[in-house]
BADREN-711774 format. One record per residue (C-alpha): residue number from 1; residue in three letters; chain; x, y, z. Coordinates in nm, 3 decimals. Layout:
<pts>
+------+------+-------+---------+---------+---------+
| resi | resn | chain |       u |       v |       w |
+------+------+-------+---------+---------+---------+
|  NUM |  Ala |     A |       X |       Y |       Z |
...
+------+------+-------+---------+---------+---------+
</pts>
This chain:
<pts>
+------+------+-------+---------+---------+---------+
| resi | resn | chain |       u |       v |       w |
+------+------+-------+---------+---------+---------+
|    1 |  Met |     A |  -7.520 |   6.096 |  14.929 |
|    2 |  Ser |     A |  -7.522 |   5.987 |  14.581 |
|    3 |  Gly |     A |  -7.733 |   6.060 |  14.276 |
|    4 |  Arg |     A |  -7.808 |   6.361 |  14.057 |
|    5 |  Leu |     A |  -7.923 |   6.595 |  14.316 |
|    6 |  Ala |     A |  -7.615 |   6.528 |  14.531 |
|    7 |  Glu |     A |  -7.389 |   6.597 |  14.246 |
|    8 |  Ala |     A |  -7.577 |   6.927 |  14.166 |
|    9 |  Ile |     A |  -7.561 |   7.053 |  14.535 |
|   10 |  Asn |     A |  -7.186 |   6.941 |  14.552 |
|   11 |  Phe |     A |  -7.103 |   7.138 |  14.241 |
|   12 |  Phe |     A |  -7.296 |   7.441 |  14.365 |
|   13 |  Ile |     A |  -7.138 |   7.460 |  14.713 |
|   14 |  Tyr |     A |  -6.784 |   7.392 |  14.615 |
|   15 |  Asp |     A |  -6.767 |   7.621 |  14.308 |
|   16 |  Thr |     A |  -6.948 |   7.911 |  14.494 |
|   17 |  Ala |     A |  -6.704 |   7.911 |  14.773 |
|   18 |  Lys |     A |  -6.399 |   7.869 |  14.542 |
|   19 |  Ile |     A |  -6.498 |   8.144 |  14.301 |
|   20 |  Phe |     A |  -6.580 |   8.406 |  14.561 |
|   21 |  Ile |     A |  -6.251 |   8.349 |  14.740 |
|   22 |  Leu |     A |  -6.048 |   8.372 |  14.421 |
|   23 |  Leu |     A |  -6.257 |   8.684 |  14.297 |
|   24 |  Ala |     A |  -6.193 |   8.876 |  14.619 |
|   25 |  Val |     A |  -5.820 |   8.829 |  14.601 |
|   26 |  Ile |     A |  -5.783 |   8.883 |  14.225 |
|   27 |  Ile |     A |  -6.007 |   9.187 |  14.210 |
|   28 |  Phe |     A |  -5.827 |   9.359 |  14.496 |
|   29 |  Val |     A |  -5.491 |   9.318 |  14.319 |
|   30 |  Val |     A |  -5.640 |   9.443 |  13.994 |
|   31 |  Ala |     A |  -5.787 |   9.751 |  14.177 |
|   32 |  Ile |     A |  -5.436 |   9.833 |  14.316 |
|   33 |  Val |     A |  -5.312 |   9.812 |  13.940 |
|   34 |  Arg |     A |  -5.593 |  10.038 |  13.814 |
|   35 |  Ser |     A |  -5.514 |  10.314 |  14.066 |
|   36 |  Phe |     A |  -5.199 |  10.388 |  13.870 |
|   37 |  Phe |     A |  -5.392 |  10.458 |  13.538 |
|   38 |  Pro |     A |  -5.626 |  10.761 |  13.572 |
|   39 |  Ala |     A |  -5.840 |  10.851 |  13.268 |
|   40 |  Glu |     A |  -5.574 |  11.114 |  13.135 |
|   41 |  Arg |     A |  -5.297 |  10.872 |  13.169 |
|   42 |  Ala |     A |  -5.496 |  10.599 |  12.986 |
|   43 |  Arg |     A |  -5.574 |  10.839 |  12.713 |
|   44 |  Ala |     A |  -5.209 |  10.936 |  12.668 |
|   45 |  Ile |     A |  -5.121 |  10.556 |  12.631 |
|   46 |  Leu |     A |  -5.385 |  10.484 |  12.383 |
|   47 |  Ser |     A |  -5.286 |  10.781 |  12.164 |
|   48 |  His |     A |  -4.928 |  10.628 |  12.103 |
|   49 |  Glu |     A |  -4.791 |  10.757 |  11.776 |
|   50 |  Lys |     A |  -4.643 |  10.421 |  11.663 |
|   51 |  Lys |     A |  -4.884 |  10.227 |  11.450 |
|   52 |  Tyr |     A |  -5.063 |   9.937 |  11.627 |
|   53 |  Ile |     A |  -4.902 |  10.012 |  11.966 |
|   54 |  Gly |     A |  -5.235 |  10.184 |  12.056 |
|   55 |  Asn |     A |  -5.435 |   9.868 |  11.973 |
|   56 |  Val |     A |  -5.218 |   9.645 |  12.203 |
|   57 |  Ala |     A |  -5.245 |   9.920 |  12.484 |
|   58 |  Ala |     A |  -5.617 |   9.935 |  12.440 |
|   59 |  Ala |     A |  -5.662 |   9.557 |  12.451 |
|   60 |  Leu |     A |  -5.454 |   9.544 |  12.768 |
|   61 |  Leu |     A |  -5.646 |   9.839 |  12.932 |
|   62 |  Gly |     A |  -5.975 |   9.654 |  12.847 |
|   63 |  Ile |     A |  -5.851 |   9.350 |  13.061 |
|   64 |  Val |     A |  -5.864 |   9.563 |  13.386 |
|   65 |  Thr |     A |  -6.181 |   9.765 |  13.310 |
|   66 |  Pro |     A |  -6.556 |   9.702 |  13.344 |
|   67 |  Phe |     A |  -6.714 |   9.353 |  13.315 |
|   68 |  Cys |     A |  -6.996 |   9.392 |  13.064 |
|   69 |  Thr |     A |  -7.020 |   9.555 |  12.721 |
|   70 |  Cys |     A |  -7.287 |   9.816 |  12.825 |
|   71 |  Ser |     A |  -7.063 |   9.948 |  13.098 |
|   72 |  Ala |     A |  -6.765 |   9.963 |  12.860 |
|   73 |  Ile |     A |  -6.948 |  10.160 |  12.590 |
|   74 |  Pro |     A |  -6.940 |  10.499 |  12.775 |
|   75 |  Leu |     A |  -6.554 |  10.468 |  12.796 |
|   76 |  Phe |     A |  -6.546 |  10.383 |  12.420 |
|   77 |  Leu |     A |  -6.747 |  10.675 |  12.330 |
|   78 |  Gly |     A |  -6.526 |  10.901 |  12.545 |
|   79 |  Phe |     A |  -6.226 |  10.781 |  12.375 |
|   80 |  Val |     A |  -6.369 |  10.839 |  12.031 |
|   81 |  Glu |     A |  -6.468 |  11.193 |  12.124 |
|   82 |  Ala |     A |  -6.117 |  11.250 |  12.260 |
|   83 |  Gly |     A |  -5.985 |  11.185 |  11.918 |
|   84 |  Ile |     A |  -5.833 |  10.845 |  11.968 |
|   85 |  Pro |     A |  -5.828 |  10.637 |  11.639 |
|   86 |  Leu |     A |  -6.137 |  10.434 |  11.583 |
|   87 |  Gly |     A |  -5.950 |  10.105 |  11.544 |
|   88 |  Val |     A |  -5.784 |  10.148 |  11.887 |
|   89 |  Thr |     A |  -6.115 |  10.218 |  12.062 |
|   90 |  Phe |     A |  -6.255 |   9.892 |  11.899 |
|   91 |  Ser |     A |  -5.968 |   9.702 |  12.044 |
|   92 |  Phe |     A |  -6.074 |   9.834 |  12.396 |
|   93 |  Leu |     A |  -6.450 |   9.765 |  12.344 |
|   94 |  Ile |     A |  -6.378 |   9.403 |  12.241 |
|   95 |  Ser |     A |  -6.132 |   9.317 |  12.508 |
|   96 |  Ser |     A |  -6.310 |   9.489 |  12.807 |
|   97 |  Pro |     A |  -6.613 |   9.255 |  12.829 |
|   98 |  Met |     A |  -6.448 |   8.952 |  12.689 |
|   99 |  Ile |     A |  -6.129 |   8.944 |  12.890 |
|  100 |  Asn |     A |  -6.113 |   9.063 |  13.256 |
|  101 |  Glu |     A |  -6.018 |   8.941 |  13.604 |
|  102 |  Val |     A |  -6.345 |   8.773 |  13.667 |
|  103 |  Ala |     A |  -6.313 |   8.564 |  13.350 |
|  104 |  Leu |     A |  -5.960 |   8.487 |  13.440 |
|  105 |  Val |     A |  -6.044 |   8.383 |  13.801 |
|  106 |  Met |     A |  -6.334 |   8.177 |  13.708 |
|  107 |  Leu |     A |  -6.169 |   7.997 |  13.418 |
|  108 |  Trp |     A |  -5.856 |   7.928 |  13.628 |
|  109 |  Gly |     A |  -6.076 |   7.780 |  13.911 |
|  110 |  Met |     A |  -6.285 |   7.554 |  13.686 |
|  111 |  Phe |     A |  -6.057 |   7.453 |  13.404 |
|  112 |  Gly |     A |  -5.700 |   7.518 |  13.532 |
|  113 |  Trp |     A |  -5.436 |   7.786 |  13.457 |
|  114 |  Lys |     A |  -5.349 |   7.657 |  13.109 |
|  115 |  Ile |     A |  -5.708 |   7.700 |  12.976 |
|  116 |  Ala |     A |  -5.730 |   8.037 |  13.135 |
|  117 |  Val |     A |  -5.408 |   8.165 |  12.986 |
|  118 |  Ile |     A |  -5.496 |   8.029 |  12.638 |
|  119 |  Tyr |     A |  -5.838 |   8.197 |  12.663 |
|  120 |  Ile |     A |  -5.685 |   8.528 |  12.779 |
|  121 |  Ala |     A |  -5.440 |   8.508 |  12.489 |
|  122 |  Ser |     A |  -5.692 |   8.426 |  12.224 |
|  123 |  Gly |     A |  -5.923 |   8.697 |  12.344 |
|  124 |  Phe |     A |  -5.641 |   8.946 |  12.347 |
|  125 |  Val |     A |  -5.538 |   8.860 |  11.991 |
|  126 |  Ile |     A |  -5.897 |   8.886 |  11.872 |
|  127 |  Ala |     A |  -5.924 |   9.234 |  12.020 |
|  128 |  Val |     A |  -5.585 |   9.357 |  11.876 |
|  129 |  Val |     A |  -5.632 |   9.203 |  11.529 |
|  130 |  Ser |     A |  -6.002 |   9.307 |  11.496 |
|  131 |  Gly |     A |  -5.910 |   9.669 |  11.605 |
|  132 |  Ile |     A |  -5.624 |   9.689 |  11.347 |
|  133 |  Val |     A |  -5.862 |   9.552 |  11.066 |
|  134 |  Leu |     A |  -6.130 |   9.797 |  11.151 |
|  135 |  Gly |     A |  -5.878 |  10.076 |  11.166 |
|  136 |  Glu |     A |  -5.736 |  10.002 |  10.826 |
|  137 |  Leu |     A |  -6.078 |  10.007 |  10.677 |
|  138 |  Lys |     A |  -6.105 |  10.385 |  10.763 |
|  139 |  Leu |     A |  -6.469 |  10.363 |  10.876 |
|  140 |  Glu |     A |  -6.486 |  10.694 |  11.069 |
|  141 |  Gly |     A |  -6.746 |  10.817 |  10.817 |
|  142 |  Leu |     A |  -6.982 |  10.552 |  10.950 |
|  143 |  Leu |     A |  -7.009 |  10.722 |  11.294 |
|  144 |  Glu |     A |  -7.305 |  10.918 |  11.387 |
|  145 |  Asn |     A |  -7.368 |  11.191 |  11.641 |
|  146 |  Ile |     A |  -7.014 |  11.208 |  11.755 |
|  147 |  Glu |     A |  -6.788 |  11.511 |  11.728 |
|  148 |  Pro |     A |  -6.435 |  11.452 |  11.838 |
|  149 |  Lys |     A |  -6.351 |  11.703 |  12.100 |
|  150 |  Lys |     A |  -6.024 |  11.895 |  12.115 |
|  151 |  Arg |     A |  -5.791 |  11.702 |  12.332 |
|  152 |  Ala |     A |  -5.718 |  11.891 |  12.660 |
|  153 |  Thr |     A |  -5.368 |  11.921 |  12.800 |
|  154 |  Asp |     A |  -5.309 |  11.656 |  13.056 |
|  155 |  Ala |     A |  -5.342 |  11.798 |  13.407 |
|  156 |  Leu |     A |  -5.090 |  11.726 |  13.680 |
|  157 |  Leu |     A |  -5.254 |  11.471 |  13.899 |
|  158 |  Ala |     A |  -5.145 |  11.424 |  14.262 |
|  159 |  Glu |     A |  -5.030 |  11.077 |  14.314 |
|  160 |  Pro |     A |  -5.236 |  10.882 |  14.580 |
|  161 |  Ser |     A |  -5.076 |  10.742 |  14.889 |
|  162 |  Trp |     A |  -5.070 |  10.357 |  14.931 |
|  163 |  Lys |     A |  -5.324 |  10.410 |  15.206 |
|  164 |  Asp |     A |  -5.554 |  10.573 |  14.948 |
|  165 |  Arg |     A |  -5.483 |  10.301 |  14.697 |
|  166 |  Phe |     A |  -5.574 |  10.019 |  14.949 |
|  167 |  Arg |     A |  -5.882 |  10.206 |  15.060 |
|  168 |  Tyr |     A |  -5.989 |  10.239 |  14.691 |
|  169 |  Ala |     A |  -5.911 |   9.870 |  14.632 |
|  170 |  Trp |     A |  -6.117 |   9.765 |  14.920 |
|  171 |  Arg |     A |  -6.426 |   9.966 |  14.819 |
|  172 |  Tyr |     A |  -6.387 |   9.856 |  14.458 |
|  173 |  Thr |     A |  -6.367 |   9.488 |  14.547 |
|  174 |  Ala |     A |  -6.690 |   9.519 |  14.772 |
|  175 |  Asp |     A |  -6.863 |   9.706 |  14.497 |
|  176 |  Ile |     A |  -6.780 |   9.449 |  14.233 |
|  177 |  Leu |     A |  -6.862 |   9.151 |  14.442 |
|  178 |  Arg |     A |  -7.206 |   9.316 |  14.521 |
|  179 |  Thr |     A |  -7.251 |   9.371 |  14.153 |
|  180 |  Val |     A |  -7.137 |   9.036 |  14.007 |
|  181 |  Gly |     A |  -7.222 |   8.830 |  14.317 |
|  182 |  Pro |     A |  -7.592 |   8.759 |  14.217 |
|  183 |  Phe |     A |  -7.468 |   8.663 |  13.855 |
|  184 |  Val |     A |  -7.217 |   8.424 |  13.993 |
|  185 |  Val |     A |  -7.467 |   8.247 |  14.217 |
|  186 |  Ile |     A |  -7.737 |   8.216 |  13.949 |
|  187 |  Gly |     A |  -7.469 |   8.113 |  13.689 |
|  188 |  Ile |     A |  -7.340 |   7.849 |  13.920 |
|  189 |  Ala |     A |  -7.692 |   7.733 |  14.012 |
|  190 |  Ile |     A |  -7.766 |   7.680 |  13.644 |
|  191 |  Gly |     A |  -7.442 |   7.499 |  13.598 |
|  192 |  Ala |     A |  -7.516 |   7.283 |  13.897 |
|  193 |  Phe |     A |  -7.850 |   7.185 |  13.732 |
|  194 |  Ile |     A |  -7.680 |   7.117 |  13.407 |
|  195 |  His |     A |  -7.410 |   6.908 |  13.587 |
|  196 |  Gly |     A |  -7.662 |   6.694 |  13.763 |
|  197 |  Tyr |     A |  -7.940 |   6.664 |  13.514 |
|  198 |  Ala |     A |  -7.855 |   6.742 |  13.153 |
|  199 |  Pro |     A |  -7.845 |   6.441 |  12.925 |
|  200 |  Gln |     A |  -7.487 |   6.380 |  12.836 |
|  201 |  Asp |     A |  -7.563 |   6.180 |  12.521 |
|  202 |  Leu |     A |  -7.761 |   6.466 |  12.370 |
|  203 |  Leu |     A |  -7.486 |   6.729 |  12.427 |
|  204 |  Val |     A |  -7.226 |   6.501 |  12.297 |
|  205 |  Lys |     A |  -7.431 |   6.425 |  11.984 |
|  206 |  Tyr |     A |  -7.503 |   6.790 |  11.892 |
|  207 |  Ala |     A |  -7.232 |   7.000 |  12.044 |
|  208 |  Gly |     A |  -6.936 |   6.756 |  12.091 |
|  209 |  Lys |     A |  -6.597 |   6.801 |  11.922 |
|  210 |  Gly |     A |  -6.714 |   6.575 |  11.635 |
|  211 |  Asn |     A |  -6.980 |   6.816 |  11.527 |
|  212 |  Trp |     A |  -6.793 |   7.082 |  11.300 |
|  213 |  Leu |     A |  -7.114 |   7.310 |  11.287 |
|  214 |  Ala |     A |  -7.135 |   7.325 |  11.673 |
|  215 |  Val |     A |  -6.898 |   7.630 |  11.705 |
|  216 |  Pro |     A |  -7.070 |   7.870 |  11.456 |
|  217 |  Val |     A |  -7.416 |   7.760 |  11.581 |
|  218 |  Ala |     A |  -7.310 |   7.828 |  11.948 |
|  219 |  Thr |     A |  -7.172 |   8.168 |  11.842 |
|  220 |  Leu |     A |  -7.499 |   8.252 |  11.669 |
|  221 |  Ile |     A |  -7.698 |   8.144 |  11.962 |
|  222 |  Gly |     A |  -7.491 |   8.357 |  12.212 |
|  223 |  Ile |     A |  -7.541 |   8.688 |  12.027 |
|  224 |  Pro |     A |  -7.912 |   8.751 |  12.119 |
|  225 |  Leu |     A |  -7.825 |   8.680 |  12.473 |
|  226 |  Tyr |     A |  -7.671 |   8.914 |  12.723 |
|  227 |  Ser |     A |  -7.473 |   8.830 |  13.037 |
|  228 |  Asn |     A |  -7.119 |   8.870 |  13.183 |
|  229 |  Ala |     A |  -6.838 |   8.625 |  13.242 |
|  230 |  Ala |     A |  -6.965 |   8.567 |  13.606 |
|  231 |  Gly |     A |  -7.299 |   8.442 |  13.463 |
|  232 |  Thr |     A |  -7.169 |   8.238 |  13.181 |
|  233 |  Ile |     A |  -6.863 |   8.063 |  13.292 |
|  234 |  Pro |     A |  -7.024 |   7.822 |  13.544 |
|  235 |  Met |     A |  -7.264 |   7.717 |  13.270 |
|  236 |  Val |     A |  -6.977 |   7.668 |  13.041 |
|  237 |  Ser |     A |  -6.801 |   7.448 |  13.295 |
|  238 |  Ala |     A |  -7.101 |   7.230 |  13.332 |
|  239 |  Leu |     A |  -7.172 |   7.192 |  12.964 |
|  240 |  Val |     A |  -6.797 |   7.084 |  12.916 |
|  241 |  Glu |     A |  -6.831 |   6.819 |  13.180 |
|  242 |  Lys |     A |  -7.129 |   6.684 |  12.997 |
|  243 |  Gly |     A |  -6.946 |   6.641 |  12.689 |
|  244 |  Met |     A |  -6.957 |   6.976 |  12.493 |
|  245 |  Gly |     A |  -6.632 |   7.070 |  12.318 |
|  246 |  Ile |     A |  -6.456 |   7.333 |  12.525 |
|  247 |  Gly |     A |  -6.394 |   7.543 |  12.209 |
|  248 |  Thr |     A |  -6.773 |   7.533 |  12.139 |
|  249 |  Ala |     A |  -6.860 |   7.631 |  12.492 |
|  250 |  Leu |     A |  -6.606 |   7.918 |  12.506 |
|  251 |  Ala |     A |  -6.723 |   8.051 |  12.155 |
|  252 |  Phe |     A |  -7.079 |   8.076 |  12.306 |
|  253 |  Met |     A |  -6.944 |   8.256 |  12.607 |
|  254 |  Met |     A |  -6.734 |   8.495 |  12.397 |
|  255 |  Ala |     A |  -7.046 |   8.566 |  12.174 |
|  256 |  Val |     A |  -7.262 |   8.632 |  12.481 |
|  257 |  Thr |     A |  -7.011 |   8.874 |  12.642 |
|  258 |  Gly |     A |  -6.853 |   9.038 |  12.334 |
|  259 |  Leu |     A |  -7.138 |   9.037 |  12.064 |
|  260 |  Ser |     A |  -7.452 |   9.078 |  12.260 |
|  261 |  Leu |     A |  -7.780 |   9.230 |  12.109 |
|  262 |  Pro |     A |  -7.812 |   9.505 |  12.390 |
|  263 |  Glu |     A |  -7.456 |   9.620 |  12.276 |
|  264 |  Phe |     A |  -7.567 |   9.660 |  11.927 |
|  265 |  Leu |     A |  -7.886 |   9.852 |  12.023 |
|  266 |  Ile |     A |  -7.668 |  10.095 |  12.230 |
|  267 |  Leu |     A |  -7.398 |  10.128 |  11.966 |
|  268 |  Arg |     A |  -7.661 |  10.191 |  11.697 |
|  269 |  Arg |     A |  -7.707 |  10.537 |  11.840 |
|  270 |  Val |     A |  -7.359 |  10.638 |  11.728 |
|  271 |  Met |     A |  -7.287 |  10.393 |  11.443 |
|  272 |  Lys |     A |  -7.457 |  10.330 |  11.114 |
|  273 |  Thr |     A |  -7.584 |   9.970 |  11.056 |
|  274 |  Arg |     A |  -7.309 |   9.899 |  10.811 |
|  275 |  Leu |     A |  -7.035 |   9.977 |  11.072 |
|  276 |  Leu |     A |  -7.209 |   9.748 |  11.325 |
|  277 |  Leu |     A |  -7.240 |   9.463 |  11.086 |
|  278 |  Ile |     A |  -6.868 |   9.497 |  10.982 |
|  279 |  Phe |     A |  -6.776 |   9.506 |  11.359 |
|  280 |  Ala |     A |  -6.986 |   9.185 |  11.434 |
|  281 |  Ala |     A |  -6.863 |   9.005 |  11.125 |
|  282 |  Ile |     A |  -6.487 |   9.058 |  11.209 |
|  283 |  Val |     A |  -6.527 |   8.981 |  11.580 |
|  284 |  Gly |     A |  -6.748 |   8.689 |  11.506 |
|  285 |  Ile |     A |  -6.493 |   8.534 |  11.265 |
|  286 |  Gly |     A |  -6.230 |   8.568 |  11.536 |
|  287 |  Ile |     A |  -6.457 |   8.401 |  11.790 |
|  288 |  Ile |     A |  -6.534 |   8.107 |  11.559 |
|  289 |  Phe |     A |  -6.171 |   8.058 |  11.477 |
|  290 |  Thr |     A |  -6.079 |   8.055 |  11.845 |
|  291 |  Gly |     A |  -6.361 |   7.800 |  11.920 |
|  292 |  Tyr |     A |  -6.225 |   7.568 |  11.649 |
|  293 |  Leu |     A |  -5.872 |   7.611 |  11.781 |
|  294 |  Phe |     A |  -5.971 |   7.518 |  12.142 |
|  295 |  Asn |     A |  -6.155 |   7.213 |  12.019 |
|  296 |  Leu |     A |  -5.832 |   7.106 |  11.813 |
|  297 |  Ile |     A |  -5.570 |   7.164 |  12.088 |
|  298 |  Val |     A |  -5.753 |   7.085 |  12.403 |
|  299 |  Leu |     A |  -5.815 |   6.718 |  12.432 |
+------+------+-------+---------+---------+---------+
</pts>
């Protein structure tokens, strides 16, 4: 078959099968890694005495934790209550929804390993640098309704056997696939429609690499929306194929996953408006810079 419908159907079938296979393998491996880092151990790592080491550790921890901002916020609040520095907790809050195994797998499958690695590296840098800047500003006074709890002595935790680790990884993989599966299918379906039917000339004109306003506009458009990597990356892939600059598309995705309106509504319960605006501005600048960088280096 040929024509727009055939192209859309081919995109949907091929990418759905490819993404689900990659997700199952990578999530299982990440679950094994996560089994070595219970909550007490993670807290000990984030409370490192050397300056900025905690930010790096928090950003790395965020890579292997929940997939959306709203699921990462409870951990963020727990870290703040445990007395972990605010800047360190922000590094975690930024990296957790923006960089994870789902984003890595889907970007790798749709754009190749080079784009995936550059994206992971840029998101990691945004999380670390933003956390450091927020930490240096000493903004703890802008928190509300949070009282740091006295840190408890780490308990001796029994190490699980490899059989237990594999059992946990199997259950975790199944749970995540059930959770993100609908988002993957919906996202790929929308991407397939864009792939088959979206007017290429229009996208190139208003969102191509030649339009320098495209990156900040895409970032601003992404903020009111809410989704996770599973739902946005297939759309990003289709938009790029139609002529949108890859930096513009990824800036949109990073804004949706890392600066969503629902996130702000939840965080407003524990932060003053000034802190939310500072947080959004610093992360937004990092996203826009990354968008321009991608458009310049990826031809």
